[in-house]
C-alpha positions in Angstrom: 5.9 -0.4 38.1 4.0 -2.5 40.7 2.1 -5.5 39.3 -1.7 -5.0 38.9 -2.4 -7.9 41.2 -0.4 -6.1 43.9 -2.4 -2.9 43.5 -0.7 -1.4 40.4 1.4 1.7 40.2 2.2 4.9 38.4 5.5 6.2 37.1 6.8 9.3 35.4 9.5 9.2 32.7 11.3 12.3 31.3 12.0 11.9 27.6 12.9 14.2 24.7 10.5 14.7 21.8 11.7 11.7 19.6 9.6 9.0 21.3 6.5 10.9 20.4 6.8 10.3 16.7 10.1 8.7 15.6 9.8 5.6 13.5 7.1 4.8 10.9 4.4 2.2 11.1 5.8 -1.2 12.0 9.1 0.1 13.3 10.3 -0.7 16.8 9.5 2.8 18.1 6.0 2.7 16.7 5.4 -0.8 18.2 6.4 0.5 21.6 3.9 3.3 21.4 1.4 0.8 20.1 1.9 -1.5 23.1 1.6 1.3 25.6 -1.5 2.8 24.0 -3.3 -0.5 23.1 -2.7 -1.7 26.7 -4.0 1.6 28.0 -0.9 2.4 30.0 -0.5 6.0 29.2 -2.3 8.5 31.4 -0.8 11.8 30.3 2.1 13.6 28.7 3.3 17.0 30.0 5.4 19.2 27.8 8.0 21.0 29.8 9.7 24.3 29.0 13.0 24.2 27.2 16.3 24.9 29.0 15.3 22.9 32.0 18.4 20.7 32.3 22.1 21.3 32.9 23.5 19.7 29.7 20.7 20.3 27.1 18.2 23.0 26.1 16.0 20.7 24.0 12.3 20.2 24.6 11.4 17.5 27.1 8.2 15.7 28.1 7.0 13.8 31.1 5.2 10.6 30.3 2.9 9.5 33.1 2.3 5.7 32.8 -0.1 3.7 34.9 -1.6 0.2 35.1 -4.3 1.3 37.5 -6.0 4.1 35.5 -9.2 5.4 37.2 -12.4 4.7 35.3 -12.8 8.2 33.8 -9.2 7.9 32.3 -9.6 4.5 30.8 -9.1 4.6 27.1 -8.0 8.3 27.3 -4.8 10.2 27.2 -4.3 13.8 28.5 -1.8 16.1 26.9 -0.7 19.1 28.9 1.2 22.0 27.4 3.2 23.5 30.2 5.9 25.0 28.0 5.1 28.5 29.2 5.0 27.7 32.9 8.4 28.6 34.1 10.5 31.4 35.7 14.0 32.5 34.6 16.8 31.5 37.0 18.8 34.2 38.6 22.0 32.5 37.4 22.2 29.9 34.6 23.7 26.4 35.3 25.1 25.3 32.0 22.1 25.0 29.6 19.7 25.2 32.5 18.2 28.7 32.4 14.6 28.1 33.6 12.9 26.5 36.5 9.3 25.7 37.5 8.2 27.4 40.7 6.4 25.5 43.4 3.2 27.4 42.5 3.5 26.4 38.9 4.2 22.8 39.8 1.0 22.9 41.9 -0.9 24.3 38.9 0.3 21.6 36.6 -0.6 19.0 39.2 -4.1 20.5 39.5 -4.6 20.5 35.7 -3.6 16.9 35.6 -5.8 16.0 38.5 -8.9 17.7 37.2 -8.6 15.9 33.9 -10.4 18.7 32.1 -9.9 20.2 28.7 -8.6 23.8 28.4 -6.3 25.9 26.3 -3.3 24.0 27.6 -5.0 20.6 28.4 -6.5 18.3 25.8 -8.0 14.8 26.2 -7.9 12.2 23.5 -8.9 8.6 22.9 -6.0 6.3 22.7 -7.1 5.3 19.2 -6.8 9.0 18.1 -3.0 8.4 17.8 -3.2 5.3 15.7 -3.3 4.9 11.9 -3.0 2.4 9.2 -0.3 2.8 6.6 -1.6 1.6 3.3 0.4 1.2 0.1 -1.1 3.0 -2.9 -0.2 1.6 -6.3 -0.6 3.2 -9.7 -0.4 1.3 -13.0 2.7 0.9 -15.1 2.2 2.8 -18.4 5.2 2.7 -20.6 5.9 4.5 -23.8 9.0 3.5 -25.8 11.4 5.6 -27.8 13.6 3.3 -29.9 15.3 6.2 -31.7 16.1 8.3 -28.7 19.9 8.9 -28.7 19.8 9.7 -25.0 18.0 6.5 -24.1 20.2 4.3 -26.4 23.3 5.8 -24.9 22.0 5.1 -21.4 21.5 1.5 -22.4 25.0 1.2 -23.8 26.5 2.5 -20.6 24.6 0.1 -18.4 27.0 -2.5 -16.9 24.4 -5.2 -17.3 24.1 -4.5 -21.0 27.9 -4.6 -21.4 27.9 -8.2 -20.1 25.9 -9.3 -23.1 27.6 -11.0 -26.0 28.9 -8.3 -28.4 26.9 -9.9 -31.2 23.6 -9.7 -29.2 24.3 -6.1 -28.3 24.8 -5.2 -32.0 21.7 -7.1 -33.0 19.5 -5.3 -30.5 20.8 -1.9 -31.6 20.2 -2.7 -35.2 16.7 -4.0 -34.3 15.8 -0.8 -32.5 17.1 1.2 -35.5 14.7 -0.7 -37.9 11.6 0.2 -35.9 9.6 2.8 -37.8 7.8 4.6 -35.0 9.6 7.1 -32.9 7.1 6.6 -30.0 5.2 3.4 -29.2 2.5 3.7 -26.5 2.0 0.0 -25.9 4.5 -2.4 -24.4 3.1 -5.4 -26.2 3.4 -3.6 -29.6 7.0 -2.7 -28.7 7.8 -6.3 -27.7 6.4 -7.6 -31.0 8.9 -5.4 -32.8 11.8 -6.9 -31.0 12.6 -9.8 -33.4 15.7 -11.1 -31.7 15.5 -13.6 -28.9 16.0 -12.1 -25.5 15.5 -13.5 -22.0 13.0 -11.9 -19.7 15.8 -10.2 -17.7 17.3 -8.8 -20.9 14.0 -7.6 -22.2 13.3 -5.9 -18.9 16.6 -4.1 -19.2 15.6 -2.8 -22.6 12.3 -1.6 -21.1 14.1 0.2 -18.4 16.2 2.3 -20.7 14.1 2.6 -23.9 10.8 3.0 -22.0 9.4 5.9 -20.0 6.2 6.5 -18.0 3.5 8.2 -20.1 0.0 8.7 -18.9 -1.2 8.3 -22.5 0.4 4.8 -22.8 -1.5 1.6 -22.5 -1.5 0.0 -19.0 1.0 -2.9 -18.7 -0.6 -6.1 -17.4 0.7 -9.4 -16.1 -0.1 -12.8 -17.5 -3.4 -12.9 -15.6 -4.4 -9.6 -17.1 -4.0 -7.6 -13.9 -2.4 -4.1 -14.1 1.3 -4.0 -13.1 2.2 -1.4 -10.5 4.8 1.3 -11.2 7.3 1.2 -8.3 8.3 4.8 -9.1 4.8 6.0 -8.5 4.2 4.0 -5.4 2.9 6.1 -2.5 1.6 5.7 1.1 -1.3 7.0 3.1 -1.7 7.1 6.8 -5.4 6.5 7.6 -6.7 7.2 11.1 -7.8 4.1 12.9 -11.2 5.6 13.4 -11.8 5.9 9.7 -12.6 3.2 7.2 -9.9 2.6 4.6 -12.2 2.5 1.6 -14.1 5.6 2.5 -10.8 7.5 3.0 -9.3 6.2 -0.2 -12.4 7.1 -2.2 -12.4 10.7 -0.7 -8.7 11.5 -0.6 -7.0 9.5 -3.3 -9.3 8.5 -6.2 -10.3 12.1 -7.1 -6.7 12.8 -7.8 -5.5 9.5 -9.2 -8.6 7.5 -10.4 -6.6 4.5 -11.6 -4.9 3.9 -8.3 -5.5 0.9 -6.0 -4.6 -0.4 -2.6 -2.1 -3.2 -2.3 -4.1 -5.6 -0.2 -1.1 -7.9 0.3 0.4 -5.4 2.7 -1.2 -6.4 6.0 -0.6 -5.9 9.6 1.4 -8.7 11.3 -0.7 -8.6 14.4 -4.3 -8.2 13.3 -4.0 -9.4 9.7 -6.0 -6.5 8.3 -4.9 -4.4 5.3 -2.5 -1.7 6.2 0.3 -1.7 8.8 -0.8 -0.1 12.1 1.3 2.7 13.5 1.1 5.1 16.4 2.5 8.6 16.8 1.6 11.5 19.2 1.9 14.8 17.3 2.0 16.8 20.5 2.8 20.2 19.0 0.2 20.0 16.3 -2.6 19.8 18.8 -1.4 23.0 20.5 -0.4 24.9 17.4 -1.8 28.5 17.3 -1.9 30.2 13.9 -0.1 33.5 13.8 -1.1 35.6 10.8 1.7 37.2 8.8 2.4 40.9 9.0 0.5 43.1 6.6 2.3 43.6 3.3 2.2 47.4 3.9 4.3 46.9 7.0 6.8 44.6 5.2 7.1 47.1 2.3 7.7 49.9 4.8 10.5 48.0 6.4 12.1 47.2 3.0 11.9 50.9 2.0 13.6 51.9 5.3 16.4 49.3 4.8 16.8 50.4 1.2 17.0 54.1 2.3 19.7 53.1 4.9 21.8 51.3 2.3 21.6 54.2 -0.2 22.6 56.6 2.6 25.7 54.4 3.4 26.6 54.2 -0.3 26.4 58.0 -0.6 28.7 58.4 2.4 31.2 55.9 0.9 31.3 57.8 -2.4 31.4 61.3 -0.8 
């Protein structure tokens, strides 16, 4: 592409569908899309029909890149769905079974040049394809079952436990047997009933096997009194760049898990804000057309017809 100081340029690249969405926030693929969109280099993407090339029948796309976008296209991206614009070839060439006629090529060029929205042409802001991936944490709530045969056996089979001194292993098992309660809904209460001396690592191993998440259990906290996150319940949300993180979180997350919180330590390496920025272009989603399912009556009629055919064949076999 020619340098901007020399007048700039425009190029078209044919790619498969993977570059549109492959790779999560912060990945190499996403960072390439981020660079292209944040530097406003993408003018349009044209979806081509399948079976257009000799050695593959997969979906392909033309990316139109430019570093001299006209004023009306600045900050914008045009998506053109030309998947239905083809004519069948009279004779296939390998996987190539379709071609775009000159008239259809002219129509695609006209749609691109007019830069107008229609059923097969949509215009978006470059930021419409961006999002922030936040980490949603939920508190660690452990209940302990010191008399559970299943949990004790799992502890015994753990290779880390088998590296303990045999005397310490036996002392712990006897300690667990002496605990009166079958269920303890507080980690601190459980720890107080472990009367033998264990290292932090050893105690964590006991928690792993004897404990289990329970929403009724007390929230486990660290030395500063902050709730500890449960890594098994960790989740992620992709929040559109145009929407505030807190507003989205309050609307989409808290009504379902009111004790959840955002891990504010997960920040973007480039802008330093909470959440890792990612970009993807869900092309097909923007052109999806809902097709209602067939009426149940029609499906039942087909099933009855198939059943009747099967019964007829069975009668012929037994005749």
